[in-house]
C-alpha positions in Angstrom: -6.0 6.7 -4.0 -4.4 7.6 -7.3 -5.2 6.0 -10.7 -2.2 3.8 -10.6 -3.1 2.4 -7.2 -6.7 2.0 -8.2 -5.7 0.0 -11.3 -3.3 -2.2 -9.3 -6.0 -2.9 -6.7 -8.5 -3.8 -9.5 -6.0 -6.2 -11.1 -5.4 -7.8 -7.7 -9.1 -8.4 -7.2 -9.5 -9.9 -10.7 -6.5 -12.2 -10.1 -7.8 -13.3 -6.7 -11.2 -14.1 -8.2 -9.5 -16.3 -10.8 -7.5 -18.0 -8.1 -10.6 -18.7 -6.1 -12.4 -20.0 -9.2 -9.6 -22.5 -9.8 -9.7 -23.7 -6.2 -13.4 -24.5 -6.4 -12.7 -27.2 -9.0 -12.5 -30.6 -7.3 -10.0 -32.0 -9.8 -6.2 -31.8 -9.5 -4.5 -29.0 -11.5 -3.1 -29.9 -14.8 0.6 -28.7 -15.3 -0.7 -25.8 -17.4 -3.2 -24.8 -14.7 -0.5 -25.0 -12.0 1.7 -22.7 -14.0 -1.2 -20.2 -14.5 -1.9 -20.4 -10.7 1.7 -19.8 -9.8 2.0 -16.9 -12.3 -1.1 -15.2 -10.8 0.1 -15.8 -7.3 3.4 -14.1 -8.1 1.6 -11.2 -9.9 -0.6 -10.7 -6.8 2.5 -10.6 -4.6 4.2 -8.0 -6.8 1.1 -5.8 -7.1 0.6 -5.9 -3.3 4.2 -4.9 -2.8 3.7 -2.0 -5.2 0.6 -1.0 -3.4 2.4 -1.1 0.0 5.2 1.1 -1.4 2.6 3.6 -2.8 0.9 3.7 0.6 4.2 4.2 2.4 5.2 7.0 0.1 1.8 8.6 0.5 2.0 8.4 4.3 5.5 9.9 4.3 4.3 12.8 2.1 1.4 13.4 4.5 3.8 13.3 7.5 6.1 15.8 5.9 3.3 18.1 5.0 2.0 18.1 8.6 5.4 19.0 9.9 5.9 21.9 7.5 
């Protein structure tokens, strides 16, 4: 795993931990908390898509190397 992927994975873990912390609170979200939650959810989605793309590119490179 390259540094970029490692950093993205680390950020995903931090964001997920923050999401879980918010869900542990028994009170309803304030509008500000809801916006923060939605922002983190979207960021997690984007980072996971980037990680999937990196993985696909890595797998393609490995496949091409094995054929050559």
